[in-house]
N, C-alpha and C positions, 0 to 999 in steps of 0.2 A: 878217399877215406875207406877204411876197411869195413866190410859188412858187420853188423851187430850179430854176435853169436847168441842165439836164443835157445836156452835149455828147456826142453819140453819134458816134464816129469810125468810119466805114465806108468800105471800098474800093468805090466805086460800081460797078465793073466786074464784081463777083463775082455768083454766083447759087448759093446753098446753102440747105439747109433751115432753118437757124437764123434766117435773115432773116425768114421768115414768122412765127416766134415774136416776133422783135423788133418787127415791124410791129404785131402784136396787142398787145404790151406797151405800146408808145408810144401806140396808139390809146386804150387803156383807162385810162391813168394819170389820176388826179384832177388836173385843171388848177389847182385851188386849192392843190395841194401841189407838183406837179412840172410843169415846162414843158420838154419834150424839144426839143433843137435838133440837126438832122441835119447833120453835117459830112462831106461826101463828097469823097474824094480825086479821083475821076474820074467822068465820066458813065457810065451803064450801067444794067443791070437792077436792081441793088441800090438805086441812087438812085431809080429809078422806083417801086420797091415800097415802100421805107421812108419816102422823102421826104414823101409826102402825110400820113403819120401824125404828122409833127413840126409843132410850132408855128412853127418857123423853119428855114430850110435855107440852107446855104452850100456851093456847089459850087466846089472849088478848081481844077478843070480841070488837074490834075497827072497825070503818068503813073501808071497803076495798077501796083501791085506784082506783079500777076499778069497774064500769065505773065512778061513782061519777061525772057525767056530765049531764046537762040538754040537752035532745035531741034537735037537730036543731040549735045548736050553735057551733062555731069553738073552737079550742083548747085554745085560749086566751080570751075566754069570761070571764069577770071579776068575776061574781058570781061563776062560776065553779072553777076558780083559788082559790078563797077564801075558798070554801068548801074543795078542795083538799089540800090547804096549811094547814088548821086546822087539817085535818086528818093526814097529814104527820107529823106535829109537835107533835100530840098526840102519834103517832106510834113511833117516835124517842125517846121520853121521856120514854115511856113504855118499849121499847126494851132495853134502857140503864139500866133501873131498873132491868130487868130480867137478863141481862148479869152479873150484880153485884150479884144478889141474888143467881144465880145458879152456880156461879164460872166458867163461860164460859172461855175457854182458847184461842179459835180462833172463829171468826165469818166467816160464809160462806154464800154467796148469789149469785144467778144466774140471777137476773133480775133488770133492772133499772125501777123506781127510788129507789127500795128497797136497792140496793147496796149502795146508798148514805146514806140511813137511817142506814143500818148496820154499815157502816164505821164510822159514827158520834157516834153511840152508843159504838162502839169498842174504839174509841179514848178517849171518856170520862172515860173509865175504864182501859185504858192502855193495851188494848187487840188488837192483830193483826187482820186484816180483809182480807179475800181471796175472790176476785171476780171471779166467774166462768162464762165465756163468751161462749155462744152457738150460737151467730149470728155475722156476720161481722159488723165492726164498720161503722155506717151510720148516726149518729146524725148531724144536721145542726143548725145554728143559736144559740139561747140561750142554747138549749139542748147540743150542741157541747161544748160550753164554760163550762157548768156545769159538764159534764162528764169528760172533760180534767182536770178540777180543782179537781174533785173527785179522779181521778187516781193519781194525785200528792199528795193529802192530806189525802185521806181516804182509799186507797188500798195499802196493803203491798205486795200483789202478785196478778197477773192476770193470771188465768188459762184459756187457750183457747182450744177448742175441736179439732182444726186442725191448721196446719201451714197457711192455707189459711186465717183463722180468725186472726191469729197472725199478718200476714202481712198487714192487713187492719188497725191495731191500729196506733194511733198517737205516736210520739216518746216517750212521757211521759209514755204511757202505755206499749209500746213494750219493753222498757228497763227493766221492772220488770215482764215480762210475761214468762210463760212456757207452752209448749204444752203437754196436756194429752188427748190422744184420748178417745172418748167415747167407751163404750163396752156393750156387751149383754151377757146374761147367755146362752152360747151356748148349754150346756147340757140340760137345762130346755126347750129351744126352740125345740131341737130335740125330747125330750120325750113328749112334749106337742102337737105334730102334730096329726091332725085328718084325717087320710088318707081316701079319698073319700068323705068327708063331704061336701066340697065346690062344688065339681062336682055334688053331689046328689042334693044340693040345686038349682043349676043352670040348671040341666037336661043336663049336658055335659058328654058324654061317655069317657071312658078311651082312646079310639082311637082318640079323637079329641084334637088337641093341645090347651092348655089353657094358655093365657098370662095375667098376672095380674099387676095392678097398685094399690099400697096400700098407704094410707095417706090422710090427709085432702084435700078437694077440694078447691083449691085456684089458682089464675092465675099463680103464679110462679112455680107450680108443673108440668106444661106442659101437662095437660090432653088433651088439644085440639090437640097437635101433636101426642099424643098416639092414639087418635081416627083416625086422618088422616093417620097415619102409618098403623092402622088396615085396613082401606079401601084399601091401596096399597097391604098389605100382602094377603088378601083374594082372590085377583086376581090370586095369585100363589098357595095359600093353602086355598081352599074354606072351608075346615073343621075347620079351626082355629076359636077359640072363645076367647073373651076378657072380663075381669071383672075389674071393678073399685070398690075398697073397701075403704070406707071412706065417710065422710059427710062434708057438708058446714056449716060454722058457721052462726048463726042467723044474725049477723051484715053484713056478706058478702052476704047472701041471699037477705037481704033487699036492699043492695046497687047495686049488679049487677046480682043476680040470676044466678050464673055460672052453677050450677047443671042443671037447666032447659035448659040453652043454650047448654050445652054439650049433653044432651039427644036429643035436636032438631038437632044438628049437626050430631049425629049418625044416626038419622032417615033420614036426607037429603042425607047422603052418602050410604044409603041402608043397614045400619048395625043395625037396630032396633032389629033384632032377633039374633045378633051376639055379641053385646056389652051389658053387664049386669051391672047394678048399684045396689049394695047391701046395700048402706048406711054404717054407722059405724057398725063394728062387734067387740064384746068383744074378747080380746086376738086374735087380727087379725093375728098375726104372726103364729098362730096354723093352719091357712088355707093355708099358702104359699106353703107348700110341695105339694099341689094338682096342683100347677102351673108348667108347663114346664119351663116358663121363668117369671121372675118378672122384671118390668121396673121402673126406677126412672128418668123420663125425665125432670128434673128441668131445668128452663130457667132463664137467667138473667132478673132482673126487676128493672129499674131505677138504683139507686146506689148499689143495691144488686146484686152482680156479680155472684152469684152462691150458691150452697148448702154449708152451714156451715160445715156439716158433713154428715148426712144422715143415721140414724139408720136403715132405711128400707133396706139399702144395707147389713148390717151385719145380720139382721133378715132373709133376703132371703137366703143368703149363708148358715147360720146355719140351716135353714129349709130344705135345699136340693134342692133349685131351682136355675137355671142358672140366672145370673144377667146381665141386660143391663142398663147402666146409662149414663147421659150426662157428658161431661168432663169439666164442668164449676164449679169452687169452689173446694171442698175437694175430690170428687170422685177419681181423679188421685192419691191421697195419699193412697187410700184404695184398689183400683182395679188395678191389673196388666192386661193390655189389652190383650185379647185373651188367657189368662192363668187362671185367677181367675174370669173373667167376661169380658164384652165388654164395651168399651167407644165410644160414638158417639157425634157429635157436637149438641149443643142445637138448638131448633127451626128447625130441619131438619127431617121432617117426612120420607123422602126417605131413609136417612141414618139409621134411626131407623128401618124401615121396612126391609132394607137389612140385618141389624144385626140380627133381629129376624129370617129371612129366613135362614141365615147362621147357626144359632144354630139348627133350626128345621130340616134342610135337612139332617143332619148327627147326629143321636141319639148317636152314640159312642163318637163323639167329644163333644156333649153337656154334656154327663155323665162325661167325663174327666174334663171339666171346672167346673161342679158342684162339683165334688169330691175335686178338687184343691181349689175351693172357700171355701168349708166347712173346710178344713184343715187350710187354710190361716186365716180365722176368729177365729178358735180355738187357733191358735198359737199366733196371734198378737192382737186380739180385744175382747178377752173374758173379761167380767167385772172384773174378778179377777186381771187382769193386771192393769186396771184402778184404782182399790181399792188400790193396793200396792203403786202406784205412788201418789195417793192422801193422803194416810197415811203418806208417807214421807214428803209431803208438810205440812200437819197439825202438825206433830210432830216438824218439823223444826221451824215453826213459833210459835208454842206453847212454845217451849223452849226459844224463844226470848222475851217472855212476860215481 
């Protein structure tokens, strides 16, 4: 039997964390079962990242749907809507043509509004469409109406990265949804560690406890509470040092300048020489093994009630670091408290500091949790498990064509 050709519709101009997961997924799929085809609306970092992981690539060289907006105007500014509408219409027609020309058996898309575009192109060619959801359902107003309609008419299956995300879906989406947990390449992360490199960069000795926070700098990632917890922990463990690995997007920097505010907060709390900001690091997970503990202190924000999944958790456990995460969103589905990691309430610097102290005061206990975490992620969350489940979905719906 020929492998199912899966068309992955991606806006090539974007750069976001899910793309790294998509790259790993397409790299690891069994080519006897599935053949991924990258369909990129525009050139850019996403096309450069995911394209090499696909067996075939089509670059449509159309306008990207992001940002396509005149600065200084709201989302419903009519000229912006007209520009985006035309770009969407052109993308939909071009995608429909590519689906037909390349013999695509299943469409796969992980971001709105491209999911609507992929779904319409699939419908025109009698092809199923799988929506992959990596965020909780939060649309309001006209967007909510559009997405619900799309779930009814343009999606044959909705794959969610956690039960938490699945439970946020409206009824029309939940009824045709399936949970497939994200995964990481555990062995590649283990082999890719750079022992001592991060500590050397920071000037932190092997005797000094090092606690890390990895990921984009944004309000919902809880950096403020990480720094406040650091201030509490150094009162009991003066040698402890802290590192924030990740950067702030240009749009966020212009709007709230959170990175600058976090540095100011650290200085005000007397931590200027104890909290380090590295900015983005390539292959950031390769530095996690230098940390005694990695934190993921995500907080609820508005209608977003928690972490949709949190690949940082898996990367930290695979790298050999103890993990502390907040218990909002999906982390309780991944972490068994005080066995494979620790869970603490969000927005609670005291609880976070106490969890860090609990791990640091007993090295044997920390090593046991670290070993259990690595075994746990290898058994349940290796990307090979994700691939086998996605292959079943692709072949099932490919057979329904």
